[in-house]
C-alpha positions as CSV (number, residue, x, y, z in Angstrom):
1,M,64.7,125.2,-116.7
2,A,67.2,122.4,-115.0
3,L,68.0,125.0,-112.1
4,A,64.4,125.5,-111.3
5,R,63.7,122.3,-111.1
6,T,66.8,121.3,-108.7
7,L,66.0,124.2,-107.0
8,R,62.4,123.0,-105.8
9,T,63.5,119.6,-105.4
10,E,66.0,121.3,-102.6
11,L,63.3,123.7,-101.2
12,D,60.5,120.2,-101.3
13,E,63.3,118.5,-99.8
14,I,63.9,121.6,-96.8
15,K,60.3,121.4,-96.1
16,A,60.3,117.8,-95.4
17,E,63.1,118.2,-92.9
18,L,61.2,121.0,-91.6
19,S,57.8,119.0,-91.4
20,R,59.9,116.2,-90.0
21,L,61.5,118.4,-87.0
22,R,58.2,120.2,-85.9
23,D,57.0,116.7,-85.6
24,E,59.4,116.0,-83.2
25,H,59.3,119.1,-81.6
26,R,55.8,118.4,-80.7
27,K,56.7,114.9,-79.2
28,P,59.0,115.7,-75.9
29,E,58.3,112.7,-74.2
30,S,60.0,110.8,-77.1
31,A,63.3,112.6,-76.2
32,D,63.1,111.8,-72.4
33,A,62.1,108.1,-73.5
34,A,65.1,108.0,-75.7
35,P,68.5,107.0,-74.3
36,G,70.0,110.4,-73.7
37,G,67.2,112.0,-73.3
38,V,67.1,116.0,-72.5
39,H,67.1,115.1,-69.3
40,E,69.9,113.4,-69.1
41,Q,71.5,115.4,-71.8
42,I,71.1,118.7,-69.4
43,A,72.4,116.6,-66.1
44,E,75.5,115.7,-68.0
45,L,76.3,119.2,-68.9
46,N,75.3,120.3,-65.3
47,R,78.1,117.6,-63.9
48,L,80.6,119.2,-66.7
49,V,80.3,122.9,-65.5
50,Q,80.8,122.0,-62.3
51,E,83.7,120.0,-62.8
52,M,84.9,122.8,-64.8
53,L,84.3,125.3,-62.0
54,E,86.4,123.0,-59.7
55,N,88.9,122.9,-62.2
56,A,89.1,126.6,-62.6
57,E,89.4,127.3,-58.9
58,D,91.7,124.9,-58.3
59,T,93.6,126.5,-61.0
60,I,93.7,130.1,-59.7
61,A,94.6,129.2,-55.9
62,E,97.7,127.4,-57.2
63,H,98.7,130.1,-59.7
64,P,96.9,133.6,-58.3
65,V,99.4,136.0,-60.0
66,A,99.1,134.1,-63.4
67,T,95.5,134.2,-63.3
68,V,95.2,138.1,-62.1
69,A,97.6,139.1,-65.3
70,G,95.8,137.0,-67.6
71,A,92.9,138.1,-66.6
72,L,94.1,141.7,-66.8
73,A,95.5,141.0,-70.5
74,L,92.1,139.8,-71.7
75,G,90.4,142.8,-70.1
76,I,92.5,145.1,-72.4
77,V,92.2,143.0,-75.3
78,I,88.3,143.4,-75.1
79,G,89.0,146.8,-74.0
80,R,91.0,147.7,-77.2
81,L,88.8,145.6,-79.4
82,T,85.3,147.3,-78.0
83,A,86.8,150.9,-78.1
84,H,85.3,153.6,-80.5
C-alpha cells in the first residue's frame, strides 16, 4: 500500500510538472520578455557557431596534412563501425 501511495504521489507530481511546462509553452511572449529570452539565446548560439567555424578554418589552414590525416582516420573508424 505504501508503494502504491508513493507511486501515486510521484505520478501526481509529474502531471503537475507537465501541466506547468505546457502552460509555459503556451505563453511564448513570456520567454522573449525574460532576460536571456529565446531570441537572445539563438543569437548567442549563432555567434558561437560562427566563431567555431572561423577557428576550424584557421586550424585547417595552419595544419592541412594533420587535418586530412584526421579526416581519413575518422572516416575509417566510422566505416568500421557501420560495416555489416
